[in-house]
N, CA, C and O atoms as a Maestro MAE file, in Angstrom:
{
 s_m_m2io_version
 :::
 2.0.0
}

f_m_ct {
 s_m_title
 :::
 protein
 m_atom[332] {
  # First column is atom index #
  i_m_mmod_type
  r_m_x_coord
  r_m_y_coord
  r_m_z_coord
  i_m_residue_number
  s_m_chain_name
  s_m_pdb_residue_name
  s_m_pdb_atom_name
  i_m_atomic_number
  :::
  1 25 0.922 -1.077 0.222 1 A "UNK " " N  " 7
  2 3 0.082 0.150 0.027 1 A "UNK " " CA " 6
  3 2 1.013 1.535 0.032 1 A "UNK " " C  " 6
  4 15 2.033 1.747 0.688 1 A "UNK " " O  " 8
  5 25 0.440 2.266 -0.762 2 A "UNK " " N  " 7
  6 3 1.277 3.420 -1.296 2 A "UNK " " CA " 6
  7 2 0.537 4.982 -0.181 2 A "UNK " " C  " 6
  8 15 -0.637 5.116 0.165 2 A "UNK " " O  " 8
  9 25 1.294 5.588 0.015 3 A "UNK " " N  " 7
  10 3 0.771 6.785 0.696 3 A "UNK " " CA " 6
  11 2 1.202 8.049 0.025 3 A "UNK " " C  " 6
  12 15 2.344 8.487 -0.117 3 A "UNK " " O  " 8
  13 25 -0.164 8.643 -0.433 4 A "UNK " " N  " 7
  14 3 0.247 9.943 -1.568 4 A "UNK " " CA " 6
  15 2 -0.352 10.801 -0.339 4 A "UNK " " C  " 6
  16 15 -1.318 10.486 0.355 4 A "UNK " " O  " 8
  17 25 0.525 12.071 -0.222 5 A "UNK " " N  " 7
  18 3 0.376 13.066 0.319 5 A "UNK " " CA " 6
  19 2 -0.116 14.217 -0.318 5 A "UNK " " C  " 6
  20 15 0.335 14.202 -1.463 5 A "UNK " " O  " 8
  21 25 -0.921 15.350 -0.113 6 A "UNK " " N  " 7
  22 3 -1.427 16.312 -0.338 6 A "UNK " " CA " 6
  23 2 -0.908 17.320 1.120 6 A "UNK " " C  " 6
  24 15 -1.295 17.209 2.284 6 A "UNK " " O  " 8
  25 25 -0.129 18.081 0.659 7 A "UNK " " N  " 7
  26 3 0.051 19.708 1.072 7 A "UNK " " CA " 6
  27 2 -1.034 20.495 0.975 7 A "UNK " " C  " 6
  28 15 -1.874 20.323 0.091 7 A "UNK " " O  " 8
  29 25 -1.102 21.272 1.723 8 A "UNK " " N  " 7
  30 3 -2.275 22.509 1.174 8 A "UNK " " CA " 6
  31 2 -1.777 23.555 2.469 8 A "UNK " " C  " 6
  32 15 -1.738 23.506 3.698 8 A "UNK " " O  " 8
  33 25 -1.358 24.712 1.164 9 A "UNK " " N  " 7
  34 3 -0.973 25.945 2.022 9 A "UNK " " CA " 6
  35 2 -1.972 26.961 1.384 9 A "UNK " " C  " 6
  36 15 -2.623 26.839 0.346 9 A "UNK " " O  " 8
  37 25 -1.909 28.344 2.570 10 A "UNK " " N  " 7
  38 3 -2.506 29.358 1.837 10 A "UNK " " CA " 6
  39 2 -1.688 30.089 0.903 10 A "UNK " " C  " 6
  40 15 -0.482 30.101 1.150 10 A "UNK " " O  " 8
  41 25 -2.157 30.791 -0.272 11 A "UNK " " N  " 7
  42 3 -1.154 31.419 -1.076 11 A "UNK " " CA " 6
  43 2 -0.581 32.184 -0.610 11 A "UNK " " C  " 6
  44 15 -1.193 32.772 0.281 11 A "UNK " " O  " 8
  45 25 1.026 32.712 -0.905 12 A "UNK " " N  " 7
  46 3 1.490 33.805 -0.399 12 A "UNK " " CA " 6
  47 2 0.893 35.083 0.022 12 A "UNK " " C  " 6
  48 15 1.069 35.632 1.110 12 A "UNK " " O  " 8
  49 25 0.162 35.500 -0.966 13 A "UNK " " N  " 7
  50 3 -0.396 36.565 -0.874 13 A "UNK " " CA " 6
  51 2 -1.824 36.713 0.312 13 A "UNK " " C  " 6
  52 15 -2.289 37.818 0.592 13 A "UNK " " O  " 8
  53 25 -2.189 35.843 0.708 14 A "UNK " " N  " 7
  54 3 -3.358 35.504 1.495 14 A "UNK " " CA " 6
  55 2 -3.032 35.690 3.216 14 A "UNK " " C  " 6
  56 15 -2.307 34.942 3.872 14 A "UNK " " O  " 8
  57 25 -3.667 36.714 3.656 15 A "UNK " " N  " 7
  58 3 -3.023 37.123 5.253 15 A "UNK " " CA " 6
  59 2 -3.319 35.324 5.981 15 A "UNK " " C  " 6
  60 15 -4.282 34.603 5.721 15 A "UNK " " O  " 8
  61 25 -2.400 35.073 6.710 16 A "UNK " " N  " 7
  62 3 -2.537 33.856 7.254 16 A "UNK " " CA " 6
  63 2 -2.716 34.219 9.222 16 A "UNK " " C  " 6
  64 15 -1.743 33.968 9.932 16 A "UNK " " O  " 8
  65 25 -3.736 34.670 9.724 17 A "UNK " " N  " 7
  66 3 -3.942 34.834 11.155 17 A "UNK " " CA " 6
  67 2 -3.505 34.026 11.848 17 A "UNK " " C  " 6
  68 15 -3.006 34.508 12.865 17 A "UNK " " O  " 8
  69 25 -3.440 32.630 11.749 18 A "UNK " " N  " 7
  70 3 -3.065 31.725 12.554 18 A "UNK " " CA " 6
  71 2 -1.607 31.585 12.651 18 A "UNK " " C  " 6
  72 15 -1.030 31.330 13.708 18 A "UNK " " O  " 8
  73 25 -1.028 31.759 11.521 19 A "UNK " " N  " 7
  74 3 0.387 31.496 11.649 19 A "UNK " " CA " 6
  75 2 0.949 32.583 12.297 19 A "UNK " " C  " 6
  76 15 1.933 32.460 13.026 19 A "UNK " " O  " 8
  77 25 0.288 33.847 12.041 20 A "UNK " " N  " 7
  78 3 0.999 35.426 12.465 20 A "UNK " " CA " 6
  79 2 0.507 35.214 14.217 20 A "UNK " " C  " 6
  80 15 0.985 35.979 15.054 20 A "UNK " " O  " 8
  81 25 -0.236 34.380 14.529 21 A "UNK " " N  " 7
  82 3 -0.590 34.348 16.219 21 A "UNK " " CA " 6
  83 2 0.787 33.546 16.437 21 A "UNK " " C  " 6
  84 15 1.710 34.028 17.096 21 A "UNK " " O  " 8
  85 25 0.845 32.303 15.838 22 A "UNK " " N  " 7
  86 3 2.270 31.382 16.324 22 A "UNK " " CA " 6
  87 2 3.410 32.248 16.358 22 A "UNK " " C  " 6
  88 15 3.849 32.416 17.495 22 A "UNK " " O  " 8
  89 25 4.107 32.934 15.306 23 A "UNK " " N  " 7
  90 3 4.863 33.639 14.961 23 A "UNK " " CA " 6
  91 2 4.811 34.843 16.076 23 A "UNK " " C  " 6
  92 15 5.875 35.462 16.115 23 A "UNK " " O  " 8
  93 25 3.604 35.409 17.181 24 A "UNK " " N  " 7
  94 3 3.700 36.334 18.063 24 A "UNK " " CA " 6
  95 2 4.286 35.507 19.313 24 A "UNK " " C  " 6
  96 15 5.354 35.718 19.888 24 A "UNK " " O  " 8
  97 25 3.326 34.511 19.595 25 A "UNK " " N  " 7
  98 3 3.810 33.801 20.445 25 A "UNK " " CA " 6
  99 2 5.291 33.044 20.683 25 A "UNK " " C  " 6
  100 15 5.595 32.591 21.786 25 A "UNK " " O  " 8
  101 25 6.072 32.974 19.648 26 A "UNK " " N  " 7
  102 3 7.278 32.539 19.932 26 A "UNK " " CA " 6
  103 2 8.109 33.124 20.534 26 A "UNK " " C  " 6
  104 15 8.607 32.446 21.432 26 A "UNK " " O  " 8
  105 25 8.642 34.504 20.396 27 A "UNK " " N  " 7
  106 3 9.261 35.204 21.108 27 A "UNK " " CA " 6
  107 2 9.030 35.159 22.894 27 A "UNK " " C  " 6
  108 15 9.900 35.318 23.750 27 A "UNK " " O  " 8
  109 25 7.674 34.909 23.076 28 A "UNK " " N  " 7
  110 3 7.057 34.838 24.553 28 A "UNK " " CA " 6
  111 2 7.329 33.532 25.263 28 A "UNK " " C  " 6
  112 15 7.262 33.253 26.461 28 A "UNK " " O  " 8
  113 25 7.707 32.689 24.041 29 A "UNK " " N  " 7
  114 3 8.209 31.206 24.865 29 A "UNK " " CA " 6
  115 2 9.337 30.868 24.987 29 A "UNK " " C  " 6
  116 15 9.786 29.797 25.395 29 A "UNK " " O  " 8
  117 25 10.110 32.235 24.456 30 A "UNK " " N  " 7
  118 3 11.771 31.932 24.344 30 A "UNK " " CA " 6
  119 2 12.534 31.413 23.300 30 A "UNK " " C  " 6
  120 15 13.681 30.967 23.305 30 A "UNK " " O  " 8
  121 25 11.691 31.545 22.373 31 A "UNK " " N  " 7
  122 3 12.435 31.082 20.827 31 A "UNK " " CA " 6
  123 2 12.415 32.373 19.899 31 A "UNK " " C  " 6
  124 15 11.433 33.093 19.722 31 A "UNK " " O  " 8
  125 25 13.849 32.556 19.264 32 A "UNK " " N  " 7
  126 3 13.844 33.903 18.814 32 A "UNK " " CA " 6
  127 2 14.672 33.405 17.203 32 A "UNK " " C  " 6
  128 15 15.305 32.410 16.853 32 A "UNK " " O  " 8
  129 25 14.303 34.537 16.611 33 A "UNK " " N  " 7
  130 3 14.987 34.143 15.027 33 A "UNK " " CA " 6
  131 2 13.977 33.627 14.040 33 A "UNK " " C  " 6
  132 15 14.324 33.397 12.881 33 A "UNK " " O  " 8
  133 25 12.791 33.443 14.430 34 A "UNK " " N  " 7
  134 3 11.798 32.972 13.717 34 A "UNK " " CA " 6
  135 2 11.128 34.228 12.970 34 A "UNK " " C  " 6
  136 15 10.325 35.012 13.476 34 A "UNK " " O  " 8
  137 25 11.617 34.250 11.690 35 A "UNK " " N  " 7
  138 3 10.938 35.565 10.720 35 A "UNK " " CA " 6
  139 2 9.733 35.374 10.211 35 A "UNK " " C  " 6
  140 15 9.184 36.458 10.008 35 A "UNK " " O  " 8
  141 25 8.901 34.208 9.834 36 A "UNK " " N  " 7
  142 3 7.771 33.983 9.480 36 A "UNK " " CA " 6
  143 2 7.229 32.729 9.641 36 A "UNK " " C  " 6
  144 15 8.047 31.815 9.528 36 A "UNK " " O  " 8
  145 25 5.932 32.372 9.904 37 A "UNK " " N  " 7
  146 3 5.199 30.985 10.002 37 A "UNK " " CA " 6
  147 2 4.092 31.237 9.459 37 A "UNK " " C  " 6
  148 15 3.462 32.294 9.423 37 A "UNK " " O  " 8
  149 25 3.838 30.120 8.984 38 A "UNK " " N  " 7
  150 3 2.651 30.071 7.778 38 A "UNK " " CA " 6
  151 2 1.971 28.560 8.265 38 A "UNK " " C  " 6
  152 15 2.628 27.520 8.249 38 A "UNK " " O  " 8
  153 25 0.966 28.615 8.570 39 A "UNK " " N  " 7
  154 3 -0.066 27.017 8.906 39 A "UNK " " CA " 6
  155 2 -0.612 26.530 7.881 39 A "UNK " " C  " 6
  156 15 -1.331 27.321 7.272 39 A "UNK " " O  " 8
  157 25 -0.498 25.154 7.329 40 A "UNK " " N  " 7
  158 3 -1.357 24.541 6.499 40 A "UNK " " CA " 6
  159 2 -2.064 23.431 6.870 40 A "UNK " " C  " 6
  160 15 -2.415 23.329 8.046 40 A "UNK " " O  " 8
  161 25 -2.384 22.422 5.923 41 A "UNK " " N  " 7
  162 3 -3.174 21.207 6.003 41 A "UNK " " CA " 6
  163 2 -2.201 20.130 5.330 41 A "UNK " " C  " 6
  164 15 -1.617 20.361 4.271 41 A "UNK " " O  " 8
  165 25 -2.064 18.771 6.137 42 A "UNK " " N  " 7
  166 3 -1.590 17.686 5.356 42 A "UNK " " CA " 6
  167 2 -2.642 16.598 5.341 42 A "UNK " " C  " 6
  168 15 -3.260 16.301 6.363 42 A "UNK " " O  " 8
  169 25 -2.863 15.936 4.041 43 A "UNK " " N  " 7
  170 3 -3.930 14.947 3.985 43 A "UNK " " CA " 6
  171 2 -2.931 13.467 3.412 43 A "UNK " " C  " 6
  172 15 -2.030 13.549 2.577 43 A "UNK " " O  " 8
  173 25 -3.260 12.509 3.926 44 A "UNK " " N  " 7
  174 3 -2.475 11.581 3.701 44 A "UNK " " CA " 6
  175 2 -3.742 10.418 2.867 44 A "UNK " " C  " 6
  176 15 -4.751 10.112 3.503 44 A "UNK " " O  " 8
  177 25 -3.569 9.997 1.764 45 A "UNK " " N  " 7
  178 3 -4.383 9.136 1.466 45 A "UNK " " CA " 6
  179 2 -3.673 7.821 0.863 45 A "UNK " " C  " 6
  180 15 -2.835 7.908 -0.034 45 A "UNK " " O  " 8
  181 25 -4.063 6.641 1.410 46 A "UNK " " N  " 7
  182 3 -3.664 5.128 1.329 46 A "UNK " " CA " 6
  183 2 -4.241 4.954 -0.392 46 A "UNK " " C  " 6
  184 15 -5.425 5.053 -0.713 46 A "UNK " " O  " 8
  185 25 -3.456 4.766 -1.050 47 A "UNK " " N  " 7
  186 3 -3.517 4.024 -2.337 47 A "UNK " " CA " 6
  187 2 -3.224 2.743 -3.000 47 A "UNK " " C  " 6
  188 15 -2.019 2.525 -2.875 47 A "UNK " " O  " 8
  189 25 -3.657 2.051 -3.480 48 A "UNK " " N  " 7
  190 3 -3.027 0.697 -3.948 48 A "UNK " " CA " 6
  191 2 -1.659 0.487 -4.662 48 A "UNK " " C  " 6
  192 15 -0.707 -0.262 -4.440 48 A "UNK " " O  " 8
  193 25 -1.878 1.271 -5.440 49 A "UNK " " N  " 7
  194 3 -0.723 1.441 -6.584 49 A "UNK " " CA " 6
  195 2 -0.468 3.053 -7.223 49 A "UNK " " C  " 6
  196 15 -1.235 3.687 -7.948 49 A "UNK " " O  " 8
  197 25 0.588 3.380 -6.803 50 A "UNK " " N  " 7
  198 3 1.174 4.817 -7.796 50 A "UNK " " CA " 6
  199 2 1.216 4.786 -8.763 50 A "UNK " " C  " 6
  200 15 2.238 4.200 -9.120 50 A "UNK " " O  " 8
  201 25 0.407 5.240 -9.851 51 A "UNK " " N  " 7
  202 3 0.364 5.642 -11.461 51 A "UNK " " CA " 6
  203 2 0.033 6.848 -11.412 51 A "UNK " " C  " 6
  204 15 -0.565 7.445 -10.517 51 A "UNK " " O  " 8
  205 25 0.640 7.415 -12.915 52 A "UNK " " N  " 7
  206 3 0.061 8.485 -13.415 52 A "UNK " " CA " 6
  207 2 -1.050 9.229 -13.611 52 A "UNK " " C  " 6
  208 15 -1.270 10.428 -13.782 52 A "UNK " " O  " 8
  209 25 -1.965 7.843 -13.524 53 A "UNK " " N  " 7
  210 3 -3.657 7.893 -13.355 53 A "UNK " " CA " 6
  211 2 -3.925 8.285 -12.270 53 A "UNK " " C  " 6
  212 15 -4.766 9.158 -12.053 53 A "UNK " " O  " 8
  213 25 -3.230 7.684 -11.380 54 A "UNK " " N  " 7
  214 3 -3.635 7.798 -9.888 54 A "UNK " " CA " 6
  215 2 -3.304 9.003 -9.285 54 A "UNK " " C  " 6
  216 15 -4.081 9.669 -8.601 54 A "UNK " " O  " 8
  217 25 -1.835 9.361 -9.607 55 A "UNK " " N  " 7
  218 3 -1.499 10.841 -9.331 55 A "UNK " " CA " 6
  219 2 -2.546 12.022 -9.742 55 A "UNK " " C  " 6
  220 15 -2.898 12.941 -9.003 55 A "UNK " " O  " 8
  221 25 -2.964 11.795 -11.079 56 A "UNK " " N  " 7
  222 3 -3.949 12.806 -11.566 56 A "UNK " " CA " 6
  223 2 -5.210 12.541 -10.908 56 A "UNK " " C  " 6
  224 15 -5.846 13.524 -10.528 56 A "UNK " " O  " 8
  225 25 -5.629 11.519 -10.730 57 A "UNK " " N  " 7
  226 3 -6.783 11.474 -9.772 57 A "UNK " " CA " 6
  227 2 -6.738 12.315 -8.193 57 A "UNK " " C  " 6
  228 15 -7.535 13.085 -7.657 57 A "UNK " " O  " 8
  229 25 -5.674 11.868 -7.852 58 A "UNK " " N  " 7
  230 3 -5.208 12.573 -6.454 58 A "UNK " " CA " 6
  231 2 -5.441 13.951 -6.551 58 A "UNK " " C  " 6
  232 15 -6.134 14.543 -5.723 58 A "UNK " " O  " 8
  233 25 -4.893 14.515 -7.536 59 A "UNK " " N  " 7
  234 3 -4.737 16.206 -8.047 59 A "UNK " " CA " 6
  235 2 -6.193 16.855 -8.034 59 A "UNK " " C  " 6
  236 15 -6.563 17.917 -7.534 59 A "UNK " " O  " 8
  237 25 -6.941 15.838 -8.774 60 A "UNK " " N  " 7
  238 3 -8.296 16.414 -8.559 60 A "UNK " " CA " 6
  239 2 -8.935 16.158 -7.722 60 A "UNK " " C  " 6
  240 15 -9.864 16.965 -7.739 60 A "UNK " " O  " 8
  241 25 -9.054 15.416 -6.836 61 A "UNK " " N  " 7
  242 3 -9.546 15.478 -5.392 61 A "UNK " " CA " 6
  243 2 -8.785 16.472 -4.705 61 A "UNK " " C  " 6
  244 15 -9.491 17.079 -3.900 61 A "UNK " " O  " 8
  245 25 -7.656 16.836 -4.732 62 A "UNK " " N  " 7
  246 3 -7.385 17.758 -3.752 62 A "UNK " " CA " 6
  247 2 -7.511 19.205 -4.220 62 A "UNK " " C  " 6
  248 15 -7.262 20.151 -3.472 62 A "UNK " " O  " 8
  249 25 -8.025 19.382 -5.867 63 A "UNK " " N  " 7
  250 3 -8.649 20.496 -6.308 63 A "UNK " " CA " 6
  251 2 -9.694 20.942 -6.101 63 A "UNK " " C  " 6
  252 15 -10.079 22.107 -6.000 63 A "UNK " " O  " 8
  253 25 -10.286 19.823 -6.018 64 A "UNK " " N  " 7
  254 3 -12.097 20.112 -5.863 64 A "UNK " " CA " 6
  255 2 -12.701 19.656 -4.319 64 A "UNK " " C  " 6
  256 15 -13.834 19.925 -3.918 64 A "UNK " " O  " 8
  257 25 -11.692 18.925 -3.588 65 A "UNK " " N  " 7
  258 3 -12.364 18.858 -2.206 65 A "UNK " " CA " 6
  259 2 -11.542 19.250 -1.109 65 A "UNK " " C  " 6
  260 15 -12.046 19.967 -0.244 65 A "UNK " " O  " 8
  261 25 -10.400 18.905 -1.017 66 A "UNK " " N  " 7
  262 3 -9.304 19.272 -0.206 66 A "UNK " " CA " 6
  263 2 -8.724 20.640 -0.275 66 A "UNK " " C  " 6
  264 15 -8.072 20.887 0.740 66 A "UNK " " O  " 8
  265 25 -8.744 21.436 -0.987 67 A "UNK " " N  " 7
  266 3 -8.132 23.058 -1.070 67 A "UNK " " CA " 6
  267 2 -9.327 23.886 -1.658 67 A "UNK " " C  " 6
  268 15 -10.288 23.373 -2.230 67 A "UNK " " O  " 8
  269 25 -9.168 25.097 -1.468 68 A "UNK " " N  " 7
  270 3 -10.019 25.970 -1.727 68 A "UNK " " CA " 6
  271 2 -8.900 26.644 -2.998 68 A "UNK " " C  " 6
  272 15 -7.997 27.379 -2.599 68 A "UNK " " O  " 8
  273 25 -8.993 26.419 -4.151 69 A "UNK " " N  " 7
  274 3 -8.013 26.961 -5.204 69 A "UNK " " CA " 6
  275 2 -7.869 28.544 -5.520 69 A "UNK " " C  " 6
  276 15 -6.971 29.145 -6.110 69 A "UNK " " O  " 8
  277 25 -8.935 28.958 -4.988 70 A "UNK " " N  " 7
  278 3 -9.020 30.539 -4.900 70 A "UNK " " CA " 6
  279 2 -7.969 31.067 -4.069 70 A "UNK " " C  " 6
  280 15 -7.314 31.992 -4.549 70 A "UNK " " O  " 8
  281 25 -7.642 30.598 -2.751 71 A "UNK " " N  " 7
  282 3 -6.766 31.114 -1.440 71 A "UNK " " CA " 6
  283 2 -5.930 29.922 -1.356 71 A "UNK " " C  " 6
  284 15 -4.952 30.321 -0.724 71 A "UNK " " O  " 8
  285 25 -5.784 28.937 -1.573 72 A "UNK " " N  " 7
  286 3 -4.844 27.873 -1.510 72 A "UNK " " CA " 6
  287 2 -4.006 27.261 -2.499 72 A "UNK " " C  " 6
  288 15 -4.565 26.834 -3.509 72 A "UNK " " O  " 8
  289 25 -2.586 27.126 -2.371 73 A "UNK " " N  " 7
  290 3 -2.243 26.239 -3.315 73 A "UNK " " CA " 6
  291 2 -1.660 25.032 -2.610 73 A "UNK " " C  " 6
  292 15 -1.312 25.123 -1.433 73 A "UNK " " O  " 8
  293 25 -1.500 23.484 -3.548 74 A "UNK " " N  " 7
  294 3 -1.363 22.445 -3.058 74 A "UNK " " CA " 6
  295 2 -0.405 21.623 -3.585 74 A "UNK " " C  " 6
  296 15 -0.211 21.935 -4.760 74 A "UNK " " O  " 8
  297 25 0.456 20.473 -3.137 75 A "UNK " " N  " 7
  298 3 1.260 19.881 -3.403 75 A "UNK " " CA " 6
  299 2 1.169 18.461 -3.077 75 A "UNK " " C  " 6
  300 15 1.030 18.015 -1.938 75 A "UNK " " O  " 8
  301 25 1.254 17.794 -4.134 76 A "UNK " " N  " 7
  302 3 0.880 16.240 -4.021 76 A "UNK " " CA " 6
  303 2 2.430 15.658 -4.448 76 A "UNK " " C  " 6
  304 15 3.137 16.078 -5.364 76 A "UNK " " O  " 8
  305 25 2.719 14.583 -3.512 77 A "UNK " " N  " 7
  306 3 3.876 13.879 -3.459 77 A "UNK " " CA " 6
  307 2 3.513 12.524 -2.916 77 A "UNK " " C  " 6
  308 15 2.538 12.258 -2.213 77 A "UNK " " O  " 8
  309 25 4.650 11.531 -3.446 78 A "UNK " " N  " 7
  310 3 4.205 9.975 -2.559 78 A "UNK " " CA " 6
  311 2 5.125 10.253 -1.550 78 A "UNK " " C  " 6
  312 15 5.900 11.209 -1.601 78 A "UNK " " O  " 8
  313 25 5.065 9.419 -0.596 79 A "UNK " " N  " 7
  314 3 5.584 9.719 0.585 79 A "UNK " " CA " 6
  315 2 6.381 8.251 0.452 79 A "UNK " " C  " 6
  316 15 5.710 7.256 0.178 79 A "UNK " " O  " 8
  317 25 7.768 8.141 0.644 80 A "UNK " " N  " 7
  318 3 8.672 7.041 0.330 80 A "UNK " " CA " 6
  319 2 8.345 6.120 1.920 80 A "UNK " " C  " 6
  320 15 7.993 6.761 2.911 80 A "UNK " " O  " 8
  321 25 8.482 4.886 1.969 81 A "UNK " " N  " 7
  322 3 8.638 4.118 3.123 81 A "UNK " " CA " 6
  323 2 7.265 4.100 4.054 81 A "UNK " " C  " 6
  324 15 7.261 3.921 5.272 81 A "UNK " " O  " 8
  325 25 6.277 4.291 3.345 82 A "UNK " " N  " 7
  326 3 5.329 4.613 4.182 82 A "UNK " " CA " 6
  327 2 4.604 2.948 4.556 82 A "UNK " " C  " 6
  328 15 4.442 2.035 3.747 82 A "UNK " " O  " 8
  329 25 4.297 2.951 5.877 83 A "UNK " " N  " 7
  330 3 4.003 1.726 6.369 83 A "UNK " " CA " 6
  331 2 2.496 1.681 6.803 83 A "UNK " " C  " 6
  332 15 2.021 0.651 7.280 83 A "UNK " " O  " 8
  :::
 }
 m_bond[331] {
  # First column is bond index #
  i_m_from
  i_m_to
  i_m_order
  :::
  1 1 2 1
  2 2 3 1
  3 3 4 2
  4 3 5 1
  5 5 6 1
  6 6 7 1
  7 7 8 2
  8 7 9 1
  9 9 10 1
  10 10 11 1
  11 11 12 2
  12 11 13 1
  13 13 14 1
  14 14 15 1
  15 15 16 2
  16 15 17 1
  17 17 18 1
  18 18 19 1
  19 19 20 2
  20 19 21 1
  21 21 22 1
  22 22 23 1
  23 23 24 2
  24 23 25 1
  25 25 26 1
  26 26 27 1
  27 27 28 2
  28 27 29 1
  29 29 30 1
  30 30 31 1
  31 31 32 2
  32 31 33 1
  33 33 34 1
  34 34 35 1
  35 35 36 2
  36 35 37 1
  37 37 38 1
  38 38 39 1
  39 39 40 2
  40 39 41 1
  41 41 42 1
  42 42 43 1
  43 43 44 2
  44 43 45 1
  45 45 46 1
  46 46 47 1
  47 47 48 2
  48 47 49 1
  49 49 50 1
  50 50 51 1
  51 51 52 2
  52 51 53 1
  53 53 54 1
  54 54 55 1
  55 55 56 2
  56 55 57 1
  57 57 58 1
  58 58 59 1
  59 59 60 2
  60 59 61 1
  61 61 62 1
  62 62 63 1
  63 63 64 2
  64 63 65 1
  65 65 66 1
  66 66 67 1
  67 67 68 2
  68 67 69 1
  69 69 70 1
  70 70 71 1
  71 71 72 2
  72 71 73 1
  73 73 74 1
  74 74 75 1
  75 75 76 2
  76 75 77 1
  77 77 78 1
  78 78 79 1
  79 79 80 2
  80 79 81 1
  81 81 82 1
  82 82 83 1
  83 83 84 2
  84 83 85 1
  85 85 86 1
  86 86 87 1
  87 87 88 2
  88 87 89 1
  89 89 90 1
  90 90 91 1
  91 91 92 2
  92 91 93 1
  93 93 94 1
  94 94 95 1
  95 95 96 2
  96 95 97 1
  97 97 98 1
  98 98 99 1
  99 99 100 2
  100 99 101 1
  101 101 102 1
  102 102 103 1
  103 103 104 2
  104 103 105 1
  105 105 106 1
  106 106 107 1
  107 107 108 2
  108 107 109 1
  109 109 110 1
  110 110 111 1
  111 111 112 2
  112 111 113 1
  113 113 114 1
  114 114 115 1
  115 115 116 2
  116 115 117 1
  117 117 118 1
  118 118 119 1
  119 119 120 2
  120 119 121 1
  121 121 122 1
  122 122 123 1
  123 123 124 2
  124 123 125 1
  125 125 126 1
  126 126 127 1
  127 127 128 2
  128 127 129 1
  129 129 130 1
  130 130 131 1
  131 131 132 2
  132 131 133 1
  133 133 134 1
  134 134 135 1
  135 135 136 2
  136 135 137 1
  137 137 138 1
  138 138 139 1
  139 139 140 2
  140 139 141 1
  141 141 142 1
  142 142 143 1
  143 143 144 2
  144 143 145 1
  145 145 146 1
  146 146 147 1
  147 147 148 2
  148 147 149 1
  149 149 150 1
  150 150 151 1
  151 151 152 2
  152 151 153 1
  153 153 154 1
  154 154 155 1
  155 155 156 2
  156 155 157 1
  157 157 158 1
  158 158 159 1
  159 159 160 2
  160 159 161 1
  161 161 162 1
  162 162 163 1
  163 163 164 2
  164 163 165 1
  165 165 166 1
  166 166 167 1
  167 167 168 2
  168 167 169 1
  169 169 170 1
  170 170 171 1
  171 171 172 2
  172 171 173 1
  173 173 174 1
  174 174 175 1
  175 175 176 2
  176 175 177 1
  177 177 178 1
  178 178 179 1
  179 179 180 2
  180 179 181 1
  181 181 182 1
  182 182 183 1
  183 183 184 2
  184 183 185 1
  185 185 186 1
  186 186 187 1
  187 187 188 2
  188 187 189 1
  189 189 190 1
  190 190 191 1
  191 191 192 2
  192 191 193 1
  193 193 194 1
  194 194 195 1
  195 195 196 2
  196 195 197 1
  197 197 198 1
  198 198 199 1
  199 199 200 2
  200 199 201 1
  201 201 202 1
  202 202 203 1
  203 203 204 2
  204 203 205 1
  205 205 206 1
  206 206 207 1
  207 207 208 2
  208 207 209 1
  209 209 210 1
  210 210 211 1
  211 211 212 2
  212 211 213 1
  213 213 214 1
  214 214 215 1
  215 215 216 2
  216 215 217 1
  217 217 218 1
  218 218 219 1
  219 219 220 2
  220 219 221 1
  221 221 222 1
  222 222 223 1
  223 223 224 2
  224 223 225 1
  225 225 226 1
  226 226 227 1
  227 227 228 2
  228 227 229 1
  229 229 230 1
  230 230 231 1
  231 231 232 2
  232 231 233 1
  233 233 234 1
  234 234 235 1
  235 235 236 2
  236 235 237 1
  237 237 238 1
  238 238 239 1
  239 239 240 2
  240 239 241 1
  241 241 242 1
  242 242 243 1
  243 243 244 2
  244 243 245 1
  245 245 246 1
  246 246 247 1
  247 247 248 2
  248 247 249 1
  249 249 250 1
  250 250 251 1
  251 251 252 2
  252 251 253 1
  253 253 254 1
  254 254 255 1
  255 255 256 2
  256 255 257 1
  257 257 258 1
  258 258 259 1
  259 259 260 2
  260 259 261 1
  261 261 262 1
  262 262 263 1
  263 263 264 2
  264 263 265 1
  265 265 266 1
  266 266 267 1
  267 267 268 2
  268 267 269 1
  269 269 270 1
  270 270 271 1
  271 271 272 2
  272 271 273 1
  273 273 274 1
  274 274 275 1
  275 275 276 2
  276 275 277 1
  277 277 278 1
  278 278 279 1
  279 279 280 2
  280 279 281 1
  281 281 282 1
  282 282 283 1
  283 283 284 2
  284 283 285 1
  285 285 286 1
  286 286 287 1
  287 287 288 2
  288 287 289 1
  289 289 290 1
  290 290 291 1
  291 291 292 2
  292 291 293 1
  293 293 294 1
  294 294 295 1
  295 295 296 2
  296 295 297 1
  297 297 298 1
  298 298 299 1
  299 299 300 2
  300 299 301 1
  301 301 302 1
  302 302 303 1
  303 303 304 2
  304 303 305 1
  305 305 306 1
  306 306 307 1
  307 307 308 2
  308 307 309 1
  309 309 310 1
  310 310 311 1
  311 311 312 2
  312 311 313 1
  313 313 314 1
  314 314 315 1
  315 315 316 2
  316 315 317 1
  317 317 318 1
  318 318 319 1
  319 319 320 2
  320 319 321 1
  321 321 322 1
  322 322 323 1
  323 323 324 2
  324 323 325 1
  325 325 326 1
  326 326 327 1
  327 327 328 2
  328 327 329 1
  329 329 330 1
  330 330 331 1
  331 331 332 2
  :::
 }
}
């Protein structure tokens, strides 16, 4: 069984209030030197066999269900050594 991962992130031009909240909390917790934080989502899909057709299908799933293409970008990749 293979695992295909879809990472969804807000587009760079979209304000990320949750990321900004985390960024603001870091110095108060003693963590310095972090200049930006962006928050996103990760989806793991277990698939039988990874083929170009299956990856195309996952991209369609990501575009229509897992992300909002107006404000989010996504990346699809196969996770190596998935168990």
